GUZABA-182119 format. One record per residue (C-alpha): residue number from 0; residue in one letter; y, z negated, x. Coordinates in nm, 3 decimals. Each point is the difference from the previous one (the first is absolute). Layout:
BEGIN
<pos: NUM | code: A | v: Y | w: Z | u: X> .
...
This chain:
BEGIN
<pos: 0 | code: M | v: 13.632 | w: -14.849 | u: 13.580> .
<pos: 1 | code: A | v: -0.289 | w: 0.201 | u: 0.131> .
<pos: 2 | code: S | v: 0.099 | w: 0.338 | u: 0.134> .
<pos: 3 | code: I | v: -0.213 | w: 0.204 | u: -0.242> .
<pos: 4 | code: L | v: 0.194 | w: -0.136 | u: -0.299> .
<pos: 5 | code: T | v: 0.334 | w: 0.037 | u: 0.177> .
<pos: 6 | code: D | v: -0.083 | w: 0.351 | u: 0.121> .
<pos: 7 | code: L | v: -0.082 | w: 0.121 | u: -0.352> .
<pos: 8 | code: L | v: 0.307 | w: -0.175 | u: -0.142> .
<pos: 9 | code: N | v: 0.229 | w: 0.161 | u: 0.260> .
<pos: 10 | code: Q | v: -0.161 | w: 0.340 | u: -0.054> .
<pos: 11 | code: G | v: 0.077 | w: -0.020 | u: -0.371> .
<pos: 12 | code: I | v: 0.354 | w: -0.129 | u: 0.048> .
<pos: 13 | code: S | v: 0.074 | w: 0.280 | u: 0.247> .
<pos: 14 | code: R | v: -0.095 | w: 0.244 | u: -0.279> .
<pos: 15 | code: G | v: 0.225 | w: -0.179 | u: -0.248> .
<pos: 16 | code: I | v: -0.288 | w: -0.170 | u: -0.181> .
<pos: 17 | code: M | v: 0.095 | w: -0.359 | u: -0.074> .
<pos: 18 | code: P | v: -0.286 | w: -0.242 | u: -0.074> .
<pos: 19 | code: A | v: -0.061 | w: -0.124 | u: -0.357> .
<pos: 20 | code: K | v: 0.307 | w: 0.177 | u: -0.139> .
<pos: 21 | code: E | v: -0.189 | w: 0.230 | u: -0.233> .
<pos: 22 | code: Q | v: -0.352 | w: 0.116 | u: -0.074> .
<pos: 23 | code: L | v: 0.026 | w: 0.309 | u: 0.222> .
<pos: 24 | code: S | v: 0.089 | w: -0.205 | u: 0.307> .
<pos: 25 | code: R | v: -0.276 | w: -0.253 | u: -0.071> .
<pos: 26 | code: D | v: -0.248 | w: 0.287 | u: -0.029> .
<pos: 27 | code: W | v: 0.120 | w: 0.151 | u: 0.330> .
<pos: 28 | code: Y | v: -0.058 | w: -0.328 | u: 0.190> .
<pos: 29 | code: R | v: -0.334 | w: -0.059 | u: -0.169> .
<pos: 30 | code: N | v: -0.125 | w: 0.348 | u: 0.089> .
<pos: 31 | code: K | v: 0.109 | w: -0.040 | u: 0.362> .
<pos: 32 | code: A | v: -0.179 | w: -0.338 | u: 0.021> .
<pos: 33 | code: R | v: -0.322 | w: 0.154 | u: -0.140> .
<pos: 34 | code: D | v: -0.004 | w: 0.246 | u: 0.291> .
<pos: 35 | code: V | v: 0.006 | w: -0.274 | u: 0.265> .
<pos: 36 | code: T | v: -0.325 | w: -0.058 | u: 0.185> .
<pos: 37 | code: G | v: -0.110 | w: -0.252 | u: 0.261> .
<pos: 38 | code: V | v: 0.214 | w: -0.291 | u: -0.115> .
<pos: 39 | code: N | v: -0.032 | w: -0.302 | u: 0.227> .
<pos: 40 | code: R | v: 0.013 | w: -0.316 | u: -0.216> .
<pos: 41 | code: N | v: 0.065 | w: -0.221 | u: 0.303> .
<pos: 42 | code: T | v: 0.313 | w: 0.199 | u: 0.086> .
<pos: 43 | code: L | v: 0.124 | w: -0.029 | u: -0.357> .
<pos: 44 | code: T | v: -0.009 | w: -0.380 | u: 0.018> .
<pos: 45 | code: E | v: 0.183 | w: -0.033 | u: 0.332> .
<pos: 46 | code: T | v: 0.355 | w: 0.024 | u: -0.137> .
<pos: 47 | code: G | v: 0.193 | w: -0.106 | u: -0.308> .
<pos: 48 | code: Q | v: -0.181 | w: -0.332 | u: -0.025> .
<pos: 49 | code: V | v: 0.096 | w: -0.270 | u: -0.250> .
<pos: 50 | code: S | v: -0.119 | w: -0.358 | u: -0.019> .
<pos: 51 | code: K | v: 0.069 | w: -0.068 | u: -0.367> .
<pos: 52 | code: V | v: -0.156 | w: 0.185 | u: -0.293> .
<pos: 53 | code: L | v: 0.246 | w: 0.069 | u: -0.281> .
<pos: 54 | code: P | v: -0.069 | w: 0.172 | u: -0.332> .
<pos: 55 | code: G | v: 0.099 | w: 0.365 | u: -0.008> .
<pos: 56 | code: M | v: -0.042 | w: 0.075 | u: 0.371> .
<pos: 57 | code: M | v: -0.249 | w: 0.263 | u: 0.113> .
<pos: 58 | code: L | v: -0.225 | w: -0.147 | u: 0.270> .
<pos: 59 | code: M | v: -0.285 | w: 0.117 | u: 0.224> .
<pos: 60 | code: F | v: -0.234 | w: -0.237 | u: 0.182> .
<pos: 61 | code: F | v: -0.357 | w: -0.052 | u: 0.114> .
<pos: 62 | code: Y | v: -0.212 | w: -0.213 | u: -0.233> .
<pos: 63 | code: D | v: -0.347 | w: -0.155 | u: 0.001> .
<pos: 64 | code: P | v: -0.089 | w: -0.132 | u: -0.349> .
<pos: 65 | code: K | v: -0.149 | w: -0.347 | u: -0.023> .
<pos: 66 | code: T | v: -0.243 | w: 0.120 | u: -0.268> .
<pos: 67 | code: K | v: -0.082 | w: 0.337 | u: 0.160> .
<pos: 68 | code: N | v: -0.374 | w: -0.060 | u: -0.041> .
<pos: 69 | code: K | v: 0.043 | w: -0.012 | u: -0.378> .
<pos: 70 | code: L | v: 0.233 | w: 0.299 | u: -0.029> .
<pos: 71 | code: P | v: -0.139 | w: 0.349 | u: -0.073> .
<pos: 72 | code: Y | v: 0.267 | w: 0.139 | u: 0.239> .
<pos: 73 | code: Y | v: 0.335 | w: -0.099 | u: 0.149> .
<pos: 74 | code: D | v: 0.290 | w: 0.141 | u: 0.198> .
<pos: 75 | code: R | v: 0.047 | w: -0.138 | u: 0.352> .
<pos: 76 | code: F | v: 0.350 | w: 0.153 | u: 0.029> .
<pos: 77 | code: P | v: 0.177 | w: -0.053 | u: -0.333> .
<pos: 78 | code: L | v: 0.328 | w: 0.162 | u: -0.107> .
<pos: 79 | code: V | v: 0.138 | w: -0.262 | u: -0.236> .
<pos: 80 | code: F | v: 0.295 | w: -0.081 | u: -0.222> .
<pos: 81 | code: P | v: -0.019 | w: -0.382 | u: -0.037> .
<pos: 82 | code: I | v: 0.084 | w: -0.117 | u: -0.352> .
<pos: 83 | code: D | v: -0.047 | w: -0.375 | u: 0.038> .
<pos: 84 | code: A | v: -0.041 | w: -0.231 | u: 0.300> .
<pos: 85 | code: N | v: -0.080 | w: -0.366 | u: 0.057> .
<pos: 86 | code: A | v: -0.091 | w: -0.226 | u: 0.294> .
<pos: 87 | code: T | v: -0.355 | w: 0.137 | u: 0.041> .
<pos: 88 | code: G | v: 0.047 | w: 0.370 | u: -0.067> .
<pos: 89 | code: F | v: 0.131 | w: 0.262 | u: -0.235> .
<pos: 90 | code: I | v: -0.097 | w: 0.244 | u: -0.273> .
<pos: 91 | code: G | v: 0.095 | w: 0.361 | u: 0.052> .
<pos: 92 | code: L | v: -0.062 | w: 0.361 | u: -0.087> .
<pos: 93 | code: N | v: -0.210 | w: 0.172 | u: 0.268> .
<pos: 94 | code: L | v: 0.079 | w: 0.362 | u: -0.075> .
<pos: 95 | code: H | v: -0.291 | w: 0.125 | u: 0.211> .
<pos: 96 | code: Y | v: -0.236 | w: -0.078 | u: -0.289> .
<pos: 97 | code: L | v: 0.151 | w: 0.282 | u: -0.206> .
<pos: 98 | code: A | v: -0.076 | w: 0.368 | u: 0.053> .
<pos: 99 | code: Q | v: 0.308 | w: 0.192 | u: 0.109> .
<pos: 100 | code: P | v: 0.103 | w: 0.140 | u: -0.342> .
<pos: 101 | code: L | v: -0.019 | w: -0.346 | u: -0.161> .
<pos: 102 | code: R | v: 0.168 | w: -0.155 | u: 0.304> .
<pos: 103 | code: A | v: 0.291 | w: 0.242 | u: -0.036> .
<pos: 104 | code: Q | v: 0.032 | w: -0.068 | u: -0.373> .
<pos: 105 | code: L | v: 0.005 | w: -0.376 | u: 0.052> .
<pos: 106 | code: M | v: 0.247 | w: 0.028 | u: 0.288> .
<pos: 107 | code: D | v: 0.231 | w: 0.217 | u: -0.209> .
<pos: 108 | code: A | v: -0.006 | w: -0.268 | u: -0.271> .
<pos: 109 | code: L | v: 0.058 | w: -0.274 | u: 0.258> .
<pos: 110 | code: Y | v: 0.316 | w: 0.176 | u: 0.118> .
<pos: 111 | code: G | v: 0.145 | w: -0.102 | u: -0.337> .
<pos: 112 | code: L | v: -0.013 | w: -0.359 | u: 0.129> .
<pos: 113 | code: A | v: 0.214 | w: 0.079 | u: 0.308> .
<pos: 114 | code: D | v: 0.372 | w: 0.047 | u: 0.041> .
<pos: 115 | code: K | v: 0.125 | w: 0.346 | u: -0.092> .
<pos: 116 | code: N | v: 0.115 | w: 0.057 | u: 0.357> .
<pos: 117 | code: I | v: -0.305 | w: -0.063 | u: 0.217> .
<pos: 118 | code: T | v: 0.093 | w: -0.131 | u: 0.343> .
<pos: 119 | code: E | v: -0.217 | w: -0.114 | u: 0.287> .
<pos: 120 | code: S | v: 0.015 | w: -0.362 | u: -0.123> .
<pos: 121 | code: S | v: -0.060 | w: 0.063 | u: -0.373> .
<pos: 122 | code: R | v: -0.276 | w: -0.192 | u: -0.177> .
<pos: 123 | code: L | v: -0.161 | w: 0.028 | u: -0.342> .
<pos: 124 | code: S | v: 0.092 | w: -0.254 | u: -0.268> .
<pos: 125 | code: I | v: -0.366 | w: -0.049 | u: -0.085> .
<pos: 126 | code: S | v: -0.216 | w: -0.257 | u: -0.176> .
<pos: 127 | code: Y | v: -0.335 | w: -0.009 | u: -0.173> .
<pos: 128 | code: N | v: 0.170 | w: -0.034 | u: -0.340> .
<pos: 129 | code: I | v: 0.207 | w: 0.312 | u: 0.061> .
<pos: 130 | code: L | v: -0.309 | w: 0.198 | u: 0.103> .
<pos: 131 | code: K | v: -0.218 | w: -0.106 | u: -0.291> .
<pos: 132 | code: G | v: 0.286 | w: 0.041 | u: -0.247> .
<pos: 133 | code: S | v: 0.032 | w: 0.377 | u: 0.036> .
<pos: 134 | code: S | v: -0.248 | w: 0.285 | u: -0.029> .
<pos: 135 | code: R | v: 0.195 | w: 0.198 | u: 0.262> .
<pos: 136 | code: F | v: -0.164 | w: -0.212 | u: 0.271> .
<pos: 137 | code: Q | v: -0.342 | w: 0.143 | u: -0.081> .
<pos: 138 | code: G | v: -0.257 | w: -0.087 | u: 0.262> .
<pos: 139 | code: F | v: 0.174 | w: -0.303 | u: 0.145> .
<pos: 140 | code: N | v: -0.288 | w: -0.228 | u: -0.102> .
<pos: 141 | code: V | v: -0.261 | w: 0.177 | u: 0.220> .
<pos: 142 | code: C | v: 0.211 | w: -0.048 | u: 0.313> .
<pos: 143 | code: L | v: 0.105 | w: -0.358 | u: -0.074> .
<pos: 144 | code: K | v: -0.155 | w: -0.214 | u: 0.277> .
<pos: 145 | code: R | v: 0.032 | w: -0.355 | u: 0.132> .
<pos: 146 | code: Y | v: 0.059 | w: -0.047 | u: 0.374> .
<pos: 147 | code: L | v: -0.039 | w: -0.327 | u: 0.189> .
<pos: 148 | code: Y | v: 0.230 | w: -0.056 | u: 0.298> .
<pos: 149 | code: K | v: -0.289 | w: -0.146 | u: 0.201> .
<pos: 150 | code: Q | v: -0.187 | w: 0.332 | u: -0.032> .
<pos: 151 | code: V | v: 0.291 | w: 0.218 | u: 0.116> .
<pos: 152 | code: K | v: -0.090 | w: 0.126 | u: 0.350> .
<pos: 153 | code: S | v: 0.334 | w: 0.144 | u: 0.112> .
<pos: 154 | code: K | v: 0.369 | w: -0.046 | u: -0.054> .
<pos: 155 | code: F | v: 0.143 | w: 0.149 | u: -0.317> .
<pos: 156 | code: T | v: 0.170 | w: 0.334 | u: 0.056> .
<pos: 157 | code: L | v: 0.285 | w: 0.073 | u: -0.237> .
<pos: 158 | code: V | v: 0.026 | w: 0.360 | u: -0.116> .
<pos: 159 | code: P | v: 0.371 | w: 0.072 | u: -0.060> .
<pos: 160 | code: A | v: 0.065 | w: 0.123 | u: -0.353> .
<pos: 161 | code: D | v: 0.123 | w: 0.337 | u: 0.121> .
<pos: 162 | code: Q | v: -0.347 | w: 0.055 | u: 0.149> .
<pos: 163 | code: W | v: -0.214 | w: -0.112 | u: -0.298> .
<pos: 164 | code: D | v: -0.098 | w: 0.355 | u: -0.097> .
<pos: 165 | code: I | v: -0.113 | w: 0.073 | u: 0.354> .
<pos: 166 | code: A | v: -0.212 | w: -0.316 | u: 0.029> .
<pos: 167 | code: L | v: -0.138 | w: 0.057 | u: -0.349> .
<pos: 168 | code: F | v: -0.199 | w: 0.307 | u: 0.109> .
<pos: 169 | code: L | v: -0.073 | w: -0.065 | u: 0.365> .
<pos: 170 | code: P | v: -0.377 | w: -0.020 | u: 0.050> .
<pos: 171 | code: T | v: 0.003 | w: -0.367 | u: 0.105> .
<pos: 172 | code: E | v: -0.248 | w: -0.151 | u: -0.247> .
<pos: 173 | code: D | v: -0.305 | w: -0.154 | u: 0.163> .
<pos: 174 | code: F | v: -0.261 | w: -0.064 | u: -0.268> .
<pos: 175 | code: V | v: -0.319 | w: -0.183 | u: 0.091> .
<pos: 176 | code: K | v: -0.334 | w: 0.015 | u: -0.186> .
<pos: 177 | code: A | v: 0.091 | w: 0.317 | u: -0.193> .
<pos: 178 | code: P | v: 0.151 | w: 0.338 | u: 0.085> .
<pos: 179 | code: L | v: 0.354 | w: 0.072 | u: -0.115> .
<pos: 180 | code: N | v: -0.113 | w: 0.258 | u: -0.260> .
<pos: 181 | code: K | v: -0.229 | w: -0.257 | u: -0.167> .
<pos: 182 | code: V | v: 0.281 | w: -0.258 | u: -0.013> .
<pos: 183 | code: H | v: 0.237 | w: 0.252 | u: -0.156> .
<pos: 184 | code: L | v: -0.261 | w: 0.126 | u: -0.245> .
<pos: 185 | code: E | v: -0.067 | w: -0.354 | u: -0.123> .
<pos: 186 | code: T | v: 0.362 | w: -0.102 | u: -0.025> .
<pos: 187 | code: T | v: 0.092 | w: 0.326 | u: -0.177> .
<pos: 188 | code: R | v: -0.269 | w: -0.074 | u: -0.259> .
<pos: 189 | code: M | v: 0.141 | w: -0.350 | u: -0.042> .
<pos: 190 | code: V | v: 0.352 | w: 0.137 | u: -0.057> .
<pos: 191 | code: S | v: -0.126 | w: 0.255 | u: -0.255> .
């Protein structure tokens, strides 16, 4: 995986902080990721590539929406948990649409859909019915997006589960047609 994720993971492990084990360790990784500047999206997509999209993976990729002219804004570098896939594309949660506090709350709830012992290869047991069936997944609907394979402009980069909290707060979003603060203001209103 990209060195920035691995570097932060190794820094935490060397201090005895294991990823996703408890809230304190998740907060430590999230705070470290917030401090990172100058992230190169191209470098992030050079390693850890997968060819098949499976529900519950965390993926990063470059995207150019087919209907971008009709959209008020969109993210060219989504951070997505796919929840359903078919031959033409998939539906997934792009966590970049949520402001950081809401993103953290949703991610903490999503950890309830993973194995108790998070390993590099863990995935969420996720579906639309699970998400809509519980109020603990507040905000999932504003980051639920459809992605067409033909519009994906890079290979899919798999974020190992032990690095989810790092990727969650890296400044990798790339919104077009609206600044990040406007996107987060609107989606926060929608969640409230």
